[in-house]
N, C-alpha and C positions, 0 to 999 in steps of 0.2 A: 800819587803813587807812580813809581817809575815803571818803565816798560818791562824790566826784568821781574819786578814784583807782580805785575799784571800777568805775565807769562806763567809764573809759578802758580798764581791763583787759578788760571784756566786749567793748567795741568792737574792741580789738586781737585778742582771741581769735576773734571771728566773722570779722573781715576777713582774718586770716592763715591761717585754716583752708583747706586745699587738698584734703582728702579728701572733704568733704561741705559742704553748705550748712546752717549752723546758724541756727535761728530761735528766737524767744521763745515759750514755751508758757505761757500765762496760767493754765491749769488746774493744771499741775505746778510752776509758779514756777521754771522751769529752761530751759536751752537744750536743744534737741533737734534731731535731723536732719530737714531738710525732704526729702521724697521726690521725687526728680527724675522727671518723667514719661517714660514709654517707650511705644512702640507694642506691640501684642500680639506682634510678631515679636521684641521685645527691643531694637529700635533706639531709642536715646535721642533725645528731642526736642531739637534744637539751640537754643541760647540765643536766636537771632534769630527762632525760631518759637514761643517760649513764649507771647507775647501772643495770637497767633492760636489756639494750642492751648487756651488758657484760655477763649476764646469758644465753642469747640465741645465741650469736655469739662468734667466736674464736677471742677474743679481750681482751686486758688488758689495764688498765689505765696507766698513765705516771709513770715512775720510779723516786723515790726520791734519795737523796744523801747518804742514810745510808750505802750502801756498801763501798763508798769511805771513810767514817769516821771510819769504823771498823778497828781495828788493827789485827783482826783475819781473817782467810781465810773464806770468806762468798760468797754466790752466788752474781753475778754481777747485779742482778735486784731485787729491793724491790718495790712493787707497792704502790703508794700513795693512800690514801683514797679519795673518791669523796663524798662530802657532801654539804649541804646548810649551809652557815655561815652567819646568820643574814641578814642584808641589803646588804651585799656584793655579794649575789647570791651564785652560786655554785662554789666551789673551789676544787682543788686537793692539798692535803697536807700530809706531813709525818704522818703516822697513829699513831706514838708514840711521835710526836713533838721532835724527837731527832736531826734531821739535819736541821730544818728550812725551808724545801722545802714548798713553797706555790705558787700556780698559781690560778689566778682569772679566772676560766673557762668561766663565764658569759661574762666577758669583751672581751675575745678572740672571743667567739662565736658571739658577736654583730658585729665584724668586718667582719666575714664570708669570709675571704680570706686566711685561714690557709691551710697548707698541709693536704690532706685528703686521706682516703683509704676506699674501700668497703670490709668489712670483711665477711667471709663465715659464714653461720649459723652452729651452733654446730650439730653434728650428734646426733641422739637420744641416742646412746650408750655412747657418750662422757660424761665425768664427768666435771661438772661445777667447776671452781676453787673456793676455799673458798672466801666468801665475805670479802672485806677489810673494817674494821671499824676504825674510828678514836677513840682515847682513850676518847674523850668527849662524845661519844654516849653511853648511858646507856643500861642496859640489857632489859629494856622494851621499846626499840625504835620501830619505825615503820617498821623496817626490820625483825621483827620476834623473839624477845626475845633471842638474841644470848647469849651464855655463854661467860664468860671472855676469856676462852681459844680460842674461835673462833675469837677474835678481835685482835689477833696478826697480824703483817704485813704479807700479802700474798707474799711469795717469789717465783719469777718466776724461771723457769728451763732453761733459755736461755744461761746463761753464768755461768759456774762453775769453771772458772779459778780464781786463787788468784787475789784479787782486789788490786788496787793501793792505795798508801797512799793518804790522802786528798791533801797534798802538790803537788804530781804529777798531780792529777786531776786539781787543781787550776792553775798550771803552764801551762798545756795543754790548758785549757780554755782561759787563758790570751793570749796565742799565737794565738788561733783562733780568739779572739775578737780584737787582735791588741793592747792590753793594758798591755802587759808584760814589766817589767822593769828589765830585766836580762842581 
């Protein structure tokens, strides 16, 4: 199977998953479940409230495939943008549309049986990470007239090791999914 076919298979796997949100883990070179935020009471945070929750809690959205596609040494985590996408409801998608990462958050949320976590509130002194915008969001959007520079992908600081090639990621994910032909 060629790299392009493996890339499409990964995109299809992530996009079609309905039980949880899958994200790229640069440290493990694999797909893993993103932990959906919940209140201490156990109530899930609705997709339309994830951006607001992100600003008040130590929490980041899911990571896209961009680090795996980069030929340069880049951080192992690039946060996907969370936004409403027409009748599809809320989605998490690559903020630059570079890697094809797309998850229908509203569909996963409806199932309400995904892995969850309760995240701590941010300290008053802590700095909120920059908001992640999708390239389709214009400067006069409802999130406060962001400058173009502010709409670059927010890069996490969790993995600073050199990232694998996309082929390595795809081979690893195929092995996990039991679909490898090697």
